[in-house]
C-alpha positions as CSV (number, residue, x, y, z in Angstrom):
1,M,-139.1,-73.7,95.7
2,R,-141.3,-73.9,98.8
3,Y,-140.9,-77.8,98.7
4,A,-137.2,-77.4,98.6
5,I,-137.2,-74.8,101.6
6,S,-139.4,-77.4,103.5
7,N,-137.0,-80.3,102.8
8,R,-134.1,-78.1,103.9
9,G,-135.8,-77.1,107.2
10,R,-136.6,-80.8,107.8
11,A,-133.0,-81.8,107.2
12,E,-131.8,-79.1,109.6
13,R,-134.1,-80.1,112.3
14,R,-133.0,-83.7,111.9
15,K,-129.5,-82.7,112.1
16,M,-130.1,-80.8,115.4
17,W,-131.8,-83.8,116.9
18,L,-129.0,-86.2,115.6
19,N,-126.4,-84.0,117.2
20,L,-128.4,-83.8,120.5
21,H,-128.7,-87.7,120.5
22,G,-125.0,-88.0,119.8
23,C,-123.8,-85.6,122.5
24,L,-126.0,-87.2,125.2
25,G,-125.1,-90.7,124.0
26,L,-121.4,-90.0,124.1
27,T,-121.5,-88.5,127.6
28,A,-124.2,-90.0,129.5
29,G,-123.8,-93.1,127.6
30,A,-120.5,-93.8,129.0
31,V,-121.9,-93.9,132.4
32,L,-124.9,-95.9,131.2
33,A,-122.5,-98.5,129.7
34,L,-121.1,-99.1,133.2
35,V,-124.2,-98.8,135.2
36,G,-126.2,-101.0,132.8
37,L,-123.5,-103.7,132.7
38,T,-123.3,-103.8,136.5
39,G,-127.1,-103.7,136.7
40,G,-127.6,-106.5,134.3
41,V,-125.4,-108.7,136.6
42,L,-127.0,-107.6,139.7
43,V,-130.5,-108.7,138.6
44,F,-129.2,-112.2,139.6
45,W,-127.2,-111.1,142.7
46,Q,-129.0,-113.6,144.9
47,E,-128.3,-116.6,142.7
48,L,-124.7,-115.3,142.2
49,D,-124.0,-114.9,145.9
50,E,-125.4,-118.4,146.7
51,G,-123.3,-119.9,144.0
52,L,-120.1,-118.0,145.1
53,N,-120.8,-118.6,148.9
54,P,-122.7,-121.9,149.2
55,G,-121.4,-122.4,152.7
56,L,-122.9,-119.1,153.9
57,R,-126.1,-118.9,151.8
58,R,-127.4,-122.5,151.6
59,V,-128.6,-125.0,154.3
60,E,-130.4,-128.4,154.4
61,A,-134.2,-128.0,154.3
62,T,-136.1,-129.6,157.2
63,P,-138.9,-131.6,155.8
64,G,-142.3,-130.4,157.2
65,G,-140.4,-128.2,159.7
66,G,-141.1,-124.6,160.3
67,F,-138.5,-121.8,160.9
68,A,-137.0,-121.3,164.4
69,P,-138.4,-118.4,166.4
70,L,-137.1,-115.1,164.9
71,E,-135.8,-114.0,168.5
72,R,-133.5,-117.2,168.4
73,I,-132.2,-116.3,164.9
74,Q,-131.4,-112.6,165.9
75,A,-129.8,-113.8,169.1
76,A,-127.6,-116.3,167.2
77,A,-126.6,-113.5,164.8
78,E,-125.6,-111.0,167.6
79,R,-123.5,-113.7,169.4
80,A,-121.4,-114.0,166.3
81,L,-120.7,-110.3,166.0
82,P,-118.4,-107.8,168.0
83,E,-120.0,-106.0,170.9
84,G,-121.9,-102.9,169.9
85,A,-123.3,-104.1,166.7
86,V,-126.8,-102.8,166.0
87,F,-129.3,-104.6,163.9
88,G,-130.6,-102.9,160.9
89,F,-132.8,-105.1,158.8
90,A,-133.0,-108.6,157.5
91,Y,-133.8,-110.5,154.3
92,Y,-135.9,-113.6,154.7
93,P,-134.8,-116.8,153.0
94,R,-136.0,-116.6,149.4
95,H,-136.6,-120.4,149.2
96,E,-136.4,-123.4,151.5
97,R,-132.6,-123.9,151.3
98,A,-131.6,-120.4,151.8
99,T,-130.4,-118.6,155.0
100,F,-131.5,-115.5,156.7
101,Q,-129.4,-112.4,155.9
102,L,-129.1,-109.9,158.8
103,F,-127.4,-106.6,158.3
104,Y,-125.8,-104.9,161.3
105,D,-123.8,-101.6,161.9
106,R,-121.2,-101.1,164.4
107,P,-119.6,-97.7,165.3
108,A,-115.9,-97.8,164.7
109,A,-113.5,-96.5,167.4
110,A,-111.8,-94.1,165.0
111,G,-115.2,-92.7,163.7
112,G,-117.4,-94.0,160.9
113,V,-119.3,-97.4,160.8
114,D,-118.4,-101.0,160.1
115,H,-121.1,-102.8,158.1
116,Y,-121.6,-106.5,158.8
117,R,-123.8,-109.3,157.3
118,V,-124.6,-112.4,159.2
119,F,-126.1,-115.6,157.8
120,V,-128.3,-117.8,159.9
121,D,-129.9,-121.2,159.3
122,P,-133.6,-120.6,159.5
123,Y,-134.5,-124.1,160.9
124,T,-131.7,-124.5,163.5
125,A,-130.9,-120.9,164.3
126,R,-127.2,-121.7,163.7
127,T,-125.0,-119.2,162.4
128,T,-123.4,-120.2,159.0
129,G,-120.9,-117.3,158.9
130,T,-120.4,-113.6,159.2
131,R,-119.0,-111.0,156.6
132,L,-117.5,-107.7,157.2
133,V,-119.0,-106.1,154.1
134,Q,-117.0,-102.8,154.6
135,A,-115.0,-101.4,157.5
136,A,-115.1,-97.7,158.4
137,T,-111.5,-97.4,157.1
138,D,-112.2,-99.1,153.8
139,P,-112.6,-96.9,150.7
140,F,-114.7,-99.7,148.9
141,P,-116.7,-102.8,150.0
142,R,-114.5,-105.9,150.4
143,S,-116.9,-108.4,148.8
144,F,-117.6,-108.6,145.2
145,L,-121.4,-108.1,145.0
146,P,-121.5,-105.3,147.6
147,F,-118.7,-103.6,145.4
148,L,-120.8,-104.1,142.3
149,F,-124.0,-102.5,144.0
150,Q,-122.0,-99.5,145.0
151,L,-120.4,-99.1,141.7
152,H,-123.9,-99.4,140.1
153,Y,-125.8,-96.9,142.0
154,A,-123.1,-94.5,143.2
155,L,-120.0,-95.1,141.0
156,L,-117.9,-95.8,144.3
157,F,-117.9,-92.1,145.4
158,R,-119.9,-90.0,147.8
159,G,-122.4,-88.0,145.8
160,G,-122.3,-90.6,143.0
161,A,-126.0,-91.5,143.3
162,V,-126.9,-87.9,142.2
163,V,-124.6,-88.0,139.4
164,V,-126.0,-91.3,138.1
165,A,-129.5,-89.8,138.3
166,V,-128.6,-86.8,136.4
167,F,-127.1,-88.9,133.5
168,A,-130.1,-91.1,133.6
169,I,-132.4,-88.0,133.1
170,C,-130.1,-87.1,130.1
171,L,-130.7,-90.6,128.6
172,L,-134.4,-90.3,129.1
173,V,-134.2,-87.6,126.5
174,A,-131.7,-89.4,124.3
175,V,-133.8,-92.6,124.0
176,P,-137.0,-91.0,122.6
177,V,-134.9,-88.8,120.3
178,G,-133.2,-91.9,119.0
179,L,-136.5,-93.6,118.4
180,W,-137.7,-90.6,116.5
181,L,-134.7,-90.6,114.3
182,W,-135.1,-94.3,113.6
183,W,-138.8,-94.2,112.9
184,P,-139.3,-95.6,109.5
185,S,-141.6,-94.4,106.8
186,A,-144.7,-96.3,105.7
187,G,-143.8,-99.7,104.1
188,K,-140.2,-99.7,105.4
189,W,-140.7,-101.4,108.7
190,R,-139.0,-104.7,107.8
191,P,-135.6,-103.2,106.9
192,A,-135.8,-101.0,110.0
193,L,-136.3,-104.0,112.1
194,T,-133.7,-106.3,110.7
195,F,-130.0,-106.5,109.8
196,K,-129.2,-105.7,106.2
197,R,-128.2,-108.7,104.3
198,G,-124.5,-108.8,102.9
199,A,-123.6,-105.5,104.5
200,G,-120.1,-104.4,105.4
201,P,-118.8,-104.0,109.0
202,E,-119.7,-100.3,109.1
203,R,-123.3,-101.0,108.3
204,R,-123.5,-104.0,110.6
205,N,-122.2,-101.8,113.4
206,F,-124.9,-99.2,112.6
207,D,-127.6,-101.9,112.4
208,L,-126.5,-103.4,115.7
209,H,-126.8,-100.0,117.3
210,K,-130.1,-99.4,115.8
211,L,-131.7,-102.7,116.6
212,A,-130.2,-102.9,120.2
213,G,-131.8,-99.5,120.9
214,V,-135.2,-100.2,119.3
215,Y,-135.8,-103.6,121.0
216,T,-134.7,-102.4,124.4
217,A,-136.1,-98.9,124.3
218,I,-139.3,-99.5,126.4
219,P,-137.5,-101.5,129.2
220,L,-134.6,-99.2,129.1
221,V,-137.0,-96.1,129.8
222,V,-138.6,-98.1,132.7
223,V,-135.4,-99.1,134.2
224,L,-134.0,-95.4,133.8
225,V,-137.2,-93.8,135.5
226,S,-137.1,-96.3,138.3
227,G,-133.4,-95.7,138.9
228,V,-134.0,-92.0,139.1
229,S,-136.8,-92.8,141.7
230,M,-134.4,-94.6,143.9
231,N,-131.4,-92.2,143.6
232,L,-133.4,-89.0,144.0
233,P,-136.3,-90.3,146.1
234,G,-137.4,-86.9,147.5
235,Y,-137.6,-85.1,144.3
236,F,-139.2,-88.0,142.6
237,R,-142.0,-88.2,145.2
238,M,-142.6,-84.5,145.0
239,L,-142.9,-84.8,141.2
240,V,-145.3,-87.8,141.4
241,A,-147.3,-85.8,144.0
242,C,-147.9,-83.0,141.4
243,F,-150.0,-85.6,139.3
244,S,-151.3,-88.0,142.0
245,P,-150.6,-87.2,145.7
246,P,-149.5,-90.3,147.5
247,V,-151.2,-91.1,150.9
248,A,-148.2,-89.4,152.5
249,L,-144.7,-88.3,151.2
250,E,-143.3,-90.1,154.4
251,P,-144.9,-92.6,156.7
252,S,-146.9,-90.7,159.3
253,L,-145.7,-92.5,162.4
254,A,-147.1,-92.1,165.9
255,R,-144.3,-92.4,168.5
256,S,-145.1,-94.6,171.4
257,D,-143.3,-95.0,174.7
258,G,-142.2,-98.3,175.9
259,P,-140.0,-101.2,174.9
260,P,-140.2,-102.7,171.3
261,I,-142.6,-105.6,171.0
262,G,-139.9,-107.7,169.4
263,W,-139.0,-108.8,165.8
264,G,-141.0,-112.0,166.1
265,R,-144.3,-110.3,167.2
266,A,-143.8,-107.6,164.6
267,A,-143.5,-110.3,161.8
268,A,-146.6,-112.1,163.1
269,I,-148.5,-108.8,162.8
270,F,-147.2,-108.3,159.2
271,D,-148.3,-111.8,158.2
272,A,-151.7,-111.2,159.8
273,D,-152.1,-108.1,157.9
274,A,-151.3,-109.5,154.5
275,P,-152.2,-113.3,154.8
276,T,-151.0,-114.0,151.2
277,G,-147.6,-113.5,149.8
278,R,-144.0,-114.0,151.2
279,L,-142.2,-111.7,153.6
280,I,-139.0,-110.3,151.8
281,W,-137.5,-108.1,154.5
282,I,-138.1,-106.4,157.9
283,Q,-136.4,-103.4,159.3
284,A,-135.6,-102.7,162.9
285,P,-137.7,-99.9,164.7
286,E,-137.0,-96.5,163.0
287,D,-138.9,-93.4,164.0
288,G,-141.0,-95.6,166.3
289,A,-142.0,-98.3,163.9
290,Y,-141.0,-101.6,162.5
291,Q,-141.3,-101.8,158.5
292,A,-141.6,-104.9,156.5
293,C,-142.3,-105.6,152.9
294,K,-144.1,-108.6,151.5
295,R,-144.2,-109.8,148.0
296,L,-147.8,-110.5,147.0
297,D,-149.0,-113.5,145.0
298,G,-148.9,-113.4,141.3
299,W,-147.7,-110.1,139.6
300,Q,-149.2,-107.7,142.2
301,G,-145.9,-106.3,143.4
302,Y,-145.3,-105.5,147.1
303,R,-147.1,-104.5,150.2
304,C,-145.0,-102.5,152.8
305,V,-146.5,-102.2,156.3
306,W,-145.4,-99.9,159.2
307,V,-146.2,-101.2,162.8
308,D,-145.9,-99.2,166.0
309,S,-142.7,-100.6,167.8
310,A,-144.3,-100.5,171.3
311,T,-148.0,-101.2,170.8
312,G,-148.1,-103.3,167.5
313,V,-150.7,-101.1,166.0
314,V,-150.5,-100.9,162.1
315,L,-149.8,-97.3,161.2
316,K,-149.6,-97.4,157.4
317,R,-149.9,-99.7,154.5
318,V,-148.6,-99.0,151.0
319,D,-148.9,-101.6,148.1
320,A,-149.0,-101.8,144.4
321,V,-152.7,-102.4,144.2
322,E,-154.3,-100.1,146.8
323,G,-154.0,-96.5,147.7
324,S,-153.7,-93.6,145.4
325,A,-152.2,-93.9,141.8
326,G,-149.2,-92.1,143.2
327,D,-148.7,-94.8,145.8
328,R,-149.1,-97.5,143.4
329,F,-146.8,-96.0,140.9
330,L,-144.1,-95.5,143.6
331,Q,-144.5,-99.2,144.8
332,W,-143.9,-100.6,141.4
333,Q,-140.4,-98.8,140.9
334,W,-138.2,-101.4,142.6
335,P,-140.1,-104.5,141.3
336,L,-139.7,-103.0,137.7
337,H,-136.2,-101.9,138.2
338,S,-135.0,-105.3,139.4
339,G,-137.4,-107.3,137.0
340,Q,-139.1,-109.1,139.9
341,A,-142.5,-107.7,139.0
342,F,-142.8,-110.3,136.3
343,G,-140.7,-113.3,137.7
344,W,-138.0,-114.8,135.6
345,P,-139.2,-113.4,132.3
346,G,-139.0,-109.9,133.7
347,R,-135.5,-110.5,135.3
348,I,-134.2,-111.8,132.1
349,L,-135.6,-108.9,130.1
350,V,-134.0,-106.4,132.5
351,G,-130.7,-108.3,132.6
352,L,-130.5,-108.2,128.8
353,T,-131.4,-104.5,128.8
354,G,-128.5,-103.8,131.1
355,L,-126.1,-105.8,129.0
356,A,-127.3,-104.0,125.9
357,C,-126.1,-100.6,127.4
358,P,-122.3,-101.2,126.7
359,V,-123.2,-102.5,123.2
360,L,-125.2,-99.2,122.6
361,Y,-122.3,-97.1,123.8
362,V,-119.5,-98.9,121.9
363,T,-121.4,-99.2,118.5
364,G,-122.6,-95.6,118.9
365,F,-119.0,-94.5,119.6
366,A,-117.7,-96.4,116.7
367,H,-120.3,-94.8,114.4
368,W,-119.5,-91.4,115.5
369,R,-115.8,-91.8,115.1
370,R,-116.1,-93.2,111.5
371,K,-118.3,-90.2,110.5
372,R,-115.9,-87.7,112.2
373,H,-113.1,-89.3,110.3
374,A,-115.0,-89.2,107.1
375,I,-115.8,-85.4,107.5
376,R,-112.1,-84.6,108.4
377,R,-110.9,-86.3,105.2
378,K,-113.0,-83.9,103.1
379,L,-111.6,-80.9,104.7
380,P,-108.5,-79.1,103.3
381,V,-105.3,-80.0,104.9
382,S,-105.1,-76.6,106.6
383,Q,-108.4,-77.2,108.3
384,R,-107.5,-80.8,109.2
385,F,-104.4,-79.5,111.0
386,P,-105.2,-75.9,112.2
387,F,-102.0,-75.6,114.2
388,P,-98.7,-75.2,112.4
389,K,-96.2,-78.0,112.8
390,H,-92.9,-76.9,114.4
391,R,-89.7,-78.2,113.2
392,T,-87.0,-79.5,115.4
393,H,-83.4,-78.3,114.8
């Protein structure tokens, strides 16, 4: 009798967790399907953009030649833009045949901001083209990949980043619950990790959902956590600080009077501060400092440095190998989210994990719908159709 009661309680708990997994999957999973699909594509956004726009993004490498002075590159970009455009930040060429990408904002006459991107040959300082990414009057970005980015992190509406983060938190509950429901008993690991041979379409659908979830569970949790860190950065930093306080929640920057030292000198200071690795991007002076991030050699992640815009003094360093555990954890979020932390294998794994999201949703929805129909077929007709049918005269 006690054994029967124990089994009944275990079955009821399992049913409760199964319902929770299903509810979270059917609601938050719908957003995950879209965000995951776009994210799986955006892992390779640089390659896609170069392939779609070779005239803008690719140049002929100069054998043995170095880059033109950064001041010339910035001047060339500004000549190609309407008056009043303000430099925001720049992506460095990711290989020897790639262009600089410089991002500018220009206040619009009717209010709002126009967002521009300029592409410059790093060897000749010649502009290869400009792109109006989004005008102040545009509801959405004009270019395909910027459109995907906005759809991915904010669902194309203001405040969407918070919505995506909330659904990601819901899925951080659904994924471990799904693993617990799947966890096989001793000696049954092989059938739990493979498709059942000779099974019908319904069992095939269930196995596809199960295996897609099992094999992508760890990278999916990593991507969800890192996504929350970028969509809710302030709250995420405060949470991390409860366990291991970062050096500072925000850079402690000393404001200095005087004209900026210039992009070129700031880049030289960044290079000297981290002799190894490759500069990824540099930001215009903000709150009295330039900021740049450099990818370190190997799998060591990134180092970000803040330099006083007037004196050139290094104000702060944050990287993935030094500082507090909180600092290192925060610095790993973007490399892990994009897969760049582990090179091509990491990017492929994150890309496949993103593409698995719509598979999880479609197979989960199909399984839920089949079970719902099966339950309804067992009910009396009066309960299947609780509202009386009205005759028409």
